[in-house]
py3Dmol code that shows the C-alpha trace and the ligand (Angstrom):
import py3Dmol

protein = """\
ATOM      1  CA  MET A   1      23.077 -23.944  36.397  1.00  0.00           C
ATOM      2  CA  GLY A   2      26.536 -24.579  34.980  1.00  0.00           C
ATOM      3  CA  GLY A   3      28.309 -21.263  35.206  1.00  0.00           C
ATOM      4  CA  PRO A   4      28.335 -18.109  33.051  1.00  0.00           C
ATOM      5  CA  GLU A   5      30.171 -19.737  30.090  1.00  0.00           C
ATOM      6  CA  ILE A   6      27.412 -22.298  29.659  1.00  0.00           C
ATOM      7  CA  ASP A   7      24.655 -19.724  30.141  1.00  0.00           C
ATOM      8  CA  HIS A   8      26.260 -17.545  27.463  1.00  0.00           C
ATOM      9  CA  LEU A   9      26.544 -20.499  25.061  1.00  0.00           C
ATOM     10  CA  ILE A  10      22.881 -21.417  25.598  1.00  0.00           C
ATOM     11  CA  ALA A  11      21.781 -17.808  25.131  1.00  0.00           C
ATOM     12  CA  LEU A  12      23.618 -17.618  21.780  1.00  0.00           C
ATOM     13  CA  LEU A  13      22.294 -20.965  20.563  1.00  0.00           C
ATOM     14  CA  ALA A  14      18.745 -20.010  21.550  1.00  0.00           C
ATOM     15  CA  LYS A  15      18.866 -17.087  19.060  1.00  0.00           C
ATOM     16  CA  LEU A  16      19.296 -19.437  16.103  1.00  0.00           C
ATOM     17  CA  PRO A  17      16.273 -20.112  13.876  1.00  0.00           C
ATOM     18  CA  GLY A  18      14.345 -23.174  14.995  1.00  0.00           C
ATOM     19  CA  MET A  19      15.966 -23.100  18.421  1.00  0.00           C
ATOM     20  CA  GLY A  20      14.350 -22.066  21.658  1.00  0.00           C
ATOM     21  CA  PRO A  21      15.872 -22.144  25.144  1.00  0.00           C
ATOM     22  CA  ARG A  22      14.934 -25.809  25.489  1.00  0.00           C
ATOM     23  CA  SER A  23      16.620 -27.066  22.327  1.00  0.00           C
ATOM     24  CA  ALA A  24      19.556 -24.727  22.992  1.00  0.00           C
ATOM     25  CA  ARG A  25      20.105 -26.394  26.378  1.00  0.00           C
ATOM     26  CA  ARG A  26      19.949 -29.850  24.790  1.00  0.00           C
ATOM     27  CA  ALA A  27      22.405 -28.878  22.030  1.00  0.00           C
ATOM     28  CA  ALA A  28      24.798 -27.272  24.529  1.00  0.00           C
ATOM     29  CA  LEU A  29      24.701 -30.335  26.767  1.00  0.00           C
ATOM     30  CA  LYS A  30      25.320 -32.684  23.841  1.00  0.00           C
ATOM     31  CA  MET A  31      28.373 -30.675  22.804  1.00  0.00           C
ATOM     32  CA  LEU A  32      29.728 -30.243  26.321  1.00  0.00           C
ATOM     33  CA  GLN A  33      29.613 -33.964  26.898  1.00  0.00           C
ATOM     34  CA  GLN A  34      31.922 -34.521  23.898  1.00  0.00           C
ATOM     35  CA  PRO A  35      33.943 -31.337  23.535  1.00  0.00           C
ATOM     36  CA  GLU A  36      36.701 -32.869  21.402  1.00  0.00           C
ATOM     37  CA  ALA A  37      34.372 -34.642  18.975  1.00  0.00           C
ATOM     38  CA  ARG A  38      31.552 -32.123  18.729  1.00  0.00           C
ATOM     39  CA  MET A  39      32.448 -28.745  20.121  1.00  0.00           C
ATOM     40  CA  LEU A  40      35.901 -27.909  18.840  1.00  0.00           C
ATOM     41  CA  PRO A  41      35.159 -28.938  15.218  1.00  0.00           C
ATOM     42  CA  LEU A  42      32.013 -26.791  15.344  1.00  0.00           C
ATOM     43  CA  ALA A  43      33.936 -23.858  16.796  1.00  0.00           C
ATOM     44  CA  SER A  44      36.544 -23.993  14.043  1.00  0.00           C
ATOM     45  CA  ALA A  45      33.879 -24.493  11.333  1.00  0.00           C
ATOM     46  CA  LEU A  46      32.078 -21.381  12.619  1.00  0.00           C
ATOM     47  CA  ALA A  47      35.278 -19.315  12.683  1.00  0.00           C
ATOM     48  CA  GLU A  48      36.273 -20.586   9.238  1.00  0.00           C
ATOM     49  CA  ALA A  49      32.882 -19.761   7.706  1.00  0.00           C
ATOM     50  CA  ALA A  50      32.794 -16.319   9.309  1.00  0.00           C
ATOM     51  CA  ARG A  51      36.234 -15.594   7.858  1.00  0.00           C
ATOM     52  CA  ALA A  52      35.735 -17.054   4.388  1.00  0.00           C
ATOM     53  CA  VAL A  53      32.157 -16.258   3.387  1.00  0.00           C
ATOM     54  CA  LYS A  54      31.305 -13.105   1.461  1.00  0.00           C
ATOM     55  CA  VAL A  55      28.311 -11.641  -0.345  1.00  0.00           C
ATOM     56  CA  CYS A  56      28.445 -12.088  -4.130  1.00  0.00           C
ATOM     57  CA  ALA A  57      28.557  -8.594  -5.626  1.00  0.00           C
ATOM     58  CA  ASP A  58      26.655  -9.813  -8.704  1.00  0.00           C
ATOM     59  CA  CYS A  59      23.731 -11.805  -7.272  1.00  0.00           C
ATOM     60  CA  GLY A  60      23.829 -11.412  -3.465  1.00  0.00           C
ATOM     61  CA  ASN A  61      24.480 -15.106  -2.744  1.00  0.00           C
ATOM     62  CA  LEU A  62      26.721 -16.129   0.169  1.00  0.00           C
ATOM     63  CA  ASP A  63      29.825 -18.021  -0.906  1.00  0.00           C
ATOM     64  CA  SER A  64      33.515 -18.238  -0.147  1.00  0.00           C
ATOM     65  CA  ARG A  65      34.179 -16.678  -3.552  1.00  0.00           C
ATOM     66  CA  ASP A  66      32.966 -13.440  -5.135  1.00  0.00           C
ATOM     67  CA  PRO A  67      31.552 -13.715  -7.802  1.00  0.00           C
ATOM     68  CA  CYS A  68      29.931 -16.805  -6.301  1.00  0.00           C
ATOM     69  CA  SER A  69      30.195 -20.346  -7.696  1.00  0.00           C
ATOM     70  CA  VAL A  70      26.726 -20.014  -9.298  1.00  0.00           C
ATOM     71  CA  CYS A  71      27.628 -16.804 -11.116  1.00  0.00           C
ATOM     72  CA  ILE A  72      30.917 -18.149 -12.493  1.00  0.00           C
ATOM     73  CA  ASP A  73      29.388 -21.467 -13.645  1.00  0.00           C
ATOM     74  CA  GLN A  74      29.690 -21.326 -17.440  1.00  0.00           C
ATOM     75  CA  HIS A  75      27.215 -24.177 -17.918  1.00  0.00           C
ATOM     76  CA  ARG A  76      24.330 -22.016 -16.768  1.00  0.00           C
ATOM     77  CA  ASP A  77      21.820 -20.229 -18.956  1.00  0.00           C
ATOM     78  CA  ARG A  78      22.856 -16.607 -18.447  1.00  0.00           C
ATOM     79  CA  SER A  79      19.715 -15.335 -20.207  1.00  0.00           C
ATOM     80  CA  VAL A  80      17.366 -16.350 -17.386  1.00  0.00           C
ATOM     81  CA  LEU A  81      17.527 -14.583 -14.033  1.00  0.00           C
ATOM     82  CA  CYS A  82      15.521 -15.876 -11.082  1.00  0.00           C
ATOM     83  CA  VAL A  83      14.750 -13.164  -8.514  1.00  0.00           C
ATOM     84  CA  VAL A  84      14.375 -14.451  -4.948  1.00  0.00           C
ATOM     85  CA  GLU A  85      13.781 -12.799  -1.609  1.00  0.00           C
ATOM     86  CA  GLY A  86      16.684 -14.311   0.303  1.00  0.00           C
ATOM     87  CA  VAL A  87      19.734 -16.540   0.073  1.00  0.00           C
ATOM     88  CA  GLY A  88      17.697 -19.363   1.673  1.00  0.00           C
ATOM     89  CA  ASP A  89      15.394 -19.360  -1.358  1.00  0.00           C
ATOM     90  CA  LEU A  90      18.359 -19.498  -3.734  1.00  0.00           C
ATOM     91  CA  TRP A  91      19.772 -22.462  -1.816  1.00  0.00           C
ATOM     92  CA  ALA A  92      16.373 -24.209  -1.844  1.00  0.00           C
ATOM     93  CA  LEU A  93      16.081 -23.837  -5.636  1.00  0.00           C
ATOM     94  CA  GLU A  94      19.672 -25.037  -6.086  1.00  0.00           C
ATOM     95  CA  ARG A  95      19.055 -28.076  -3.849  1.00  0.00           C
ATOM     96  CA  ALA A  96      15.960 -28.918  -5.894  1.00  0.00           C
ATOM     97  CA  MET A  97      18.005 -28.469  -9.115  1.00  0.00           C
ATOM     98  CA  VAL A  98      15.038 -26.808 -10.812  1.00  0.00           C
ATOM     99  CA  HIS A  99      16.649 -23.630 -12.131  1.00  0.00           C
ATOM    100  CA  HIS A 100      19.604 -23.675 -14.479  1.00  0.00           C
ATOM    101  CA  GLY A 101      19.958 -19.962 -15.017  1.00  0.00           C
ATOM    102  CA  LEU A 102      21.356 -17.313 -12.687  1.00  0.00           C
ATOM    103  CA  TYR A 103      19.817 -15.715  -9.577  1.00  0.00           C
ATOM    104  CA  HIS A 104      19.348 -12.336  -8.016  1.00  0.00           C
ATOM    105  CA  VAL A 105      18.816 -12.005  -4.267  1.00  0.00           C
ATOM    106  CA  LEU A 106      16.629  -9.017  -3.369  1.00  0.00           C
ATOM    107  CA  GLY A 107      17.441  -9.123   0.316  1.00  0.00           C
ATOM    108  CA  GLY A 108      13.816  -8.787   1.422  1.00  0.00           C
ATOM    109  CA  THR A 109      10.410  -7.692   0.194  1.00  0.00           C
ATOM    110  CA  LEU A 110       8.704  -4.329   0.307  1.00  0.00           C
ATOM    111  CA  SER A 111       6.902  -4.038   3.616  1.00  0.00           C
ATOM    112  CA  ALA A 112       5.055  -1.001   4.876  1.00  0.00           C
ATOM    113  CA  LEU A 113       4.736  -2.716   8.248  1.00  0.00           C
ATOM    114  CA  SER A 114       8.471  -3.365   8.714  1.00  0.00           C
ATOM    115  CA  GLY A 115       9.454  -0.129   6.981  1.00  0.00           C
ATOM    116  CA  VAL A 116      11.233  -1.814   4.059  1.00  0.00           C
ATOM    117  CA  GLY A 117      11.252   0.450   1.015  1.00  0.00           C
ATOM    118  CA  PRO A 118      12.686   0.148  -2.518  1.00  0.00           C
ATOM    119  CA  GLU A 119      15.986   1.672  -1.363  1.00  0.00           C
ATOM    120  CA  ASP A 120      16.471  -1.244   1.046  1.00  0.00           C
ATOM    121  CA  LEU A 121      16.356  -3.858  -1.704  1.00  0.00           C
ATOM    122  CA  ASN A 122      19.146  -4.961  -4.009  1.00  0.00           C
ATOM    123  CA  VAL A 123      17.547  -3.573  -7.186  1.00  0.00           C
ATOM    124  CA  GLN A 124      20.156  -1.219  -8.621  1.00  0.00           C
ATOM    125  CA  THR A 125      22.466  -4.174  -9.325  1.00  0.00           C
ATOM    126  CA  LEU A 126      19.478  -6.038 -10.842  1.00  0.00           C
ATOM    127  CA  LEU A 127      18.838  -3.161 -13.266  1.00  0.00           C
ATOM    128  CA  ALA A 128      22.564  -2.990 -14.029  1.00  0.00           C
ATOM    129  CA  ARG A 129      22.688  -6.707 -14.810  1.00  0.00           C
ATOM    130  CA  ILE A 130      19.707  -6.428 -17.137  1.00  0.00           C
ATOM    131  CA  ALA A 131      21.257  -3.383 -18.822  1.00  0.00           C
ATOM    132  CA  GLU A 132      24.261  -5.515 -19.780  1.00  0.00           C
ATOM    133  CA  GLY A 133      21.930  -7.046 -22.365  1.00  0.00           C
ATOM    134  CA  GLU A 134      22.355 -10.787 -21.813  1.00  0.00           C
ATOM    135  CA  VAL A 135      19.182 -11.322 -19.749  1.00  0.00           C
ATOM    136  CA  ARG A 136      16.067 -12.325 -21.722  1.00  0.00           C
ATOM    137  CA  GLU A 137      13.756 -13.460 -18.918  1.00  0.00           C
ATOM    138  CA  VAL A 138      13.373 -12.495 -15.276  1.00  0.00           C
ATOM    139  CA  ILE A 139      11.494 -15.032 -13.134  1.00  0.00           C
ATOM    140  CA  LEU A 140       9.981 -13.518 -10.012  1.00  0.00           C
ATOM    141  CA  ALA A 141      10.151 -16.320  -7.455  1.00  0.00           C
ATOM    142  CA  LEU A 142       8.828 -14.508  -4.423  1.00  0.00           C
ATOM    143  CA  GLY A 143       6.784 -15.950  -1.583  1.00  0.00           C
ATOM    144  CA  ALA A 144       2.988 -15.987  -1.842  1.00  0.00           C
ATOM    145  CA  THR A 145       2.613 -13.394   0.910  1.00  0.00           C
ATOM    146  CA  VAL A 146       1.038  -9.934   0.690  1.00  0.00           C
ATOM    147  CA  ASP A 147       4.515  -8.381   0.743  1.00  0.00           C
ATOM    148  CA  GLY A 148       5.758 -10.876  -1.862  1.00  0.00           C
ATOM    149  CA  ALA A 149       2.874 -10.009  -4.169  1.00  0.00           C
ATOM    150  CA  THR A 150       3.344  -6.264  -3.644  1.00  0.00           C
ATOM    151  CA  THR A 151       7.026  -6.610  -4.434  1.00  0.00           C
ATOM    152  CA  ALA A 152       6.346  -8.688  -7.557  1.00  0.00           C
ATOM    153  CA  HIS A 153       3.915  -6.023  -8.878  1.00  0.00           C
ATOM    154  CA  TRP A 154       6.364  -3.252  -8.134  1.00  0.00           C
ATOM    155  CA  LEU A 155       9.244  -5.109  -9.816  1.00  0.00           C
ATOM    156  CA  THR A 156       7.082  -5.877 -12.857  1.00  0.00           C
ATOM    157  CA  ASP A 157       6.395  -2.163 -13.329  1.00  0.00           C
ATOM    158  CA  LEU A 158      10.032  -1.296 -12.699  1.00  0.00           C
ATOM    159  CA  LEU A 159      11.394  -3.875 -15.154  1.00  0.00           C
ATOM    160  CA  ARG A 160       8.738  -3.468 -17.883  1.00  0.00           C
ATOM    161  CA  PRO A 161      10.629  -0.661 -19.695  1.00  0.00           C
ATOM    162  CA  THR A 162      13.744  -2.860 -19.997  1.00  0.00           C
ATOM    163  CA  GLY A 163      11.905  -5.100 -22.468  1.00  0.00           C
ATOM    164  CA  VAL A 164      12.842  -8.426 -20.802  1.00  0.00           C
ATOM    165  CA  ALA A 165      10.170 -11.097 -20.397  1.00  0.00           C
ATOM    166  CA  ILE A 166       8.873 -11.061 -16.812  1.00  0.00           C
ATOM    167  CA  THR A 167       7.317 -14.234 -15.388  1.00  0.00           C
ATOM    168  CA  ARG A 168       6.067 -15.269 -11.954  1.00  0.00           C
ATOM    169  CA  VAL A 169       6.234 -18.680 -10.357  1.00  0.00           C
ATOM    170  CA  GLY A 170       2.845 -20.346 -10.488  1.00  0.00           C
ATOM    171  CA  GLN A 171       0.896 -22.972  -8.661  1.00  0.00           C
ATOM    172  CA  GLY A 172       2.170 -24.827  -5.631  1.00  0.00           C
ATOM    173  CA  VAL A 173       3.476 -21.925  -3.594  1.00  0.00           C
ATOM    174  CA  PRO A 174       0.931 -21.941  -0.757  1.00  0.00           C
ATOM    175  CA  ILE A 175      -0.741 -18.676   0.163  1.00  0.00           C
ATOM    176  CA  GLY A 176       1.299 -17.007   2.863  1.00  0.00           C
ATOM    177  CA  GLY A 177       4.123 -19.422   2.125  1.00  0.00           C
ATOM    178  CA  ALA A 178       7.840 -18.860   1.778  1.00  0.00           C
ATOM    179  CA  LEU A 179       9.821 -20.632  -0.909  1.00  0.00           C
ATOM    180  CA  ASP A 180      12.575 -22.142   1.198  1.00  0.00           C
ATOM    181  CA  VAL A 181      10.253 -24.452   3.134  1.00  0.00           C
ATOM    182  CA  LEU A 182       8.821 -26.135   0.034  1.00  0.00           C
ATOM    183  CA  ASP A 183       9.820 -29.612  -1.024  1.00  0.00           C
ATOM    184  CA  ASP A 184      11.783 -30.071  -4.259  1.00  0.00           C
ATOM    185  CA  GLY A 185       8.797 -31.367  -6.283  1.00  0.00           C
ATOM    186  CA  THR A 186       6.617 -28.412  -5.335  1.00  0.00           C
ATOM    187  CA  LEU A 187       9.429 -25.998  -6.180  1.00  0.00           C
ATOM    188  CA  ALA A 188       9.900 -27.649  -9.571  1.00  0.00           C
ATOM    189  CA  ALA A 189       6.142 -27.433 -10.281  1.00  0.00           C
ATOM    190  CA  ALA A 190       6.033 -23.801  -9.225  1.00  0.00           C
ATOM    191  CA  LEU A 191       8.895 -22.928 -11.556  1.00  0.00           C
ATOM    192  CA  ARG A 192       7.568 -24.969 -14.471  1.00  0.00           C
ATOM    193  CA  SER A 193       4.126 -23.360 -14.228  1.00  0.00           C
ATOM    194  CA  ARG A 194       5.461 -19.830 -14.268  1.00  0.00           C
ATOM    195  CA  ARG A 195       3.347 -17.363 -16.193  1.00  0.00           C
ATOM    196  CA  SER A 196       3.750 -13.928 -17.662  1.00  0.00           C
ATOM    197  CA  ALA A 197       3.593 -11.166 -15.035  1.00  0.00           C
TER     198      ALA A 197
END
"""
ligand_1 = """\
1
ZN
Zn 26.612 -14.710 -7.490
"""
view = py3Dmol.view(width=600, height=400)
view.addModel(protein, "pdb")
view.setStyle({"model": 0}, {"cartoon": {"style": "trace"}})
view.addModel(ligand_1, "xyz")
view.setStyle({"model": 1}, {"stick": {}})
view.zoomTo()
view.show()
């Protein structure tokens, strides 16, 4: 079509979530038609983000600072820790402004099918944070999938001996559903209706 540079660009864009070859071609064309206004700012934003963003050593969030801006926020309730599967879930809860404590990103869920075991999840830092003694409640905000439920049960057993209250988000999370696609009201309801695990 338009040479190897354009093919390469389209191939990279097509790998992004929500993009297929068709939307990748449309996005590439849109940018190529206005390189100064659309393409160069995007290129420098990408390079800047790749350079600046790191994983928070405390919670696993992505931020340009470590510890992240959530973890260093002194207005937050440091006694409540919300455990989520991925950074996307943390961002969804933050956007909805429904949780005013801290977070912990697991980095996945246990999955026999995908070969994800306990050693692949960010749990040692979770146990270390709880051992510091400030945490009173751990909210398990995992998706309503089989793997999410398995992981919640496993975490409940693992955390029980620490003595912290363990709760799970309640109604509103659709069966088979992930958290980061829910609207703000549903997220708020799910968090409000949390129950003891
Ligand atoms: Zn953090």
